[in-house]
C-alpha positions in Angstrom: 205.3 6.8 194.5 201.6 7.5 194.3 198.6 9.8 194.0 196.0 10.0 196.7 192.7 9.6 194.8 190.4 9.4 197.8 190.5 9.0 201.6 192.6 5.8 202.2 192.9 5.2 198.4 196.1 5.6 196.5 197.1 4.9 193.0 200.7 3.8 192.2 201.9 6.1 189.5 205.7 5.6 189.5 208.4 3.5 191.2 212.1 3.2 191.3 214.1 0.1 190.7 217.7 -0.5 191.8 219.5 -3.1 189.7 222.9 -2.3 191.2 222.6 -3.6 194.8 221.2 -6.6 196.5 220.6 -10.1 195.1 217.8 -12.4 194.3 217.4 -13.3 197.9 218.3 -10.0 199.6 216.9 -6.5 198.9 219.1 -3.5 199.4 218.0 0.0 198.4 220.5 2.5 197.1 219.6 5.8 198.8 221.2 7.8 196.0 219.3 6.1 193.2 216.0 6.3 195.2 216.6 10.1 196.0 217.1 10.8 192.3 213.9 9.0 191.4 211.9 10.9 194.1 213.3 14.2 193.0 212.3 13.6 189.4 208.8 12.4 190.5 208.2 15.5 192.7 209.4 17.8 189.9 206.9 16.1 187.4 204.1 16.4 189.9 204.7 20.1 190.8 205.8 19.2 194.4 202.1 18.8 195.3 202.8 16.7 198.4 199.2 16.6 199.5 198.2 14.7 196.3 201.5 13.0 195.2 203.9 11.4 197.6 206.2 8.6 198.5 204.2 5.5 199.5 206.8 3.0 200.6 209.0 0.2 199.5 208.6 -2.6 197.0 210.6 -5.6 196.1 210.2 -9.0 194.6 210.3 -12.4 196.2 211.3 -14.4 193.1 211.3 -17.8 194.9 209.4 -17.1 198.1 205.9 -16.4 199.3 204.6 -12.9 198.7 204.2 -12.4 202.4 206.6 -10.1 204.2 209.6 -11.8 205.9 210.6 -10.9 209.4 213.4 -8.8 208.0 210.8 -7.0 205.8 208.6 -6.2 208.8 211.5 -5.0 210.9 212.8 -2.7 208.1 209.3 -1.2 207.5 208.8 -0.7 211.3 212.2 1.1 211.4 211.1 3.3 208.6 207.9 4.5 210.2 209.4 4.7 213.7 212.5 6.7 212.7 213.3 10.3 212.8 211.9 11.2 209.3 208.3 11.9 210.4 206.9 9.2 208.1 203.4 8.4 209.5 202.9 5.3 207.3 204.5 3.3 204.5 203.3 0.6 202.2 205.3 -2.5 201.4 204.5 -4.1 198.0 205.9 -7.5 197.3 205.7 -9.0 193.8 206.5 -12.4 192.3 206.7 -13.4 188.6 204.7 -16.5 188.0 204.5 -18.8 184.9 203.4 -17.2 181.6 204.4 -13.7 182.7 201.7 -13.5 185.4 202.5 -11.4 188.5 201.4 -12.2 192.0 201.5 -9.3 194.5 200.6 -8.4 198.0 200.6 -5.1 199.9 201.0 -4.3 203.6 200.7 -1.0 205.4 203.0 -0.1 208.4 202.2 2.8 210.7 203.9 4.2 213.7 202.9 2.2 216.8 201.0 -0.5 214.9 201.9 -3.8 213.4 201.8 -4.3 209.6 198.4 -5.0 208.1 197.5 -6.5 204.7 195.8 -4.0 202.4 193.7 -4.6 199.2 195.3 -4.2 195.8 192.9 -3.1 193.1 193.8 -3.4 189.4 192.8 -0.4 187.3 
């Protein structure tokens, strides 16, 4: 979940984590857990959807490249092409490296377009 801080610039301000479903090699999001996290986020931000909103999905690739898999791309394209009027969504992929260092990559998916890598900026 994020805050729009400028045109085409978003700051990640919160996220949900699901430790009940999926595995180290397969991500599954629990809609109930995710909905509860979104409801709490929107309550904290005053339901100001023009400033704060859902950005997309994230998951880790603990043993794999931080590039999206074919399954990741298909899932994100389904998300933005579905019935929920989602114009775009971001996929953030993380990986824990040695000495507690994190590698990450981000990709934007929009209706009618293929996924594109986007820049991550550390604040």
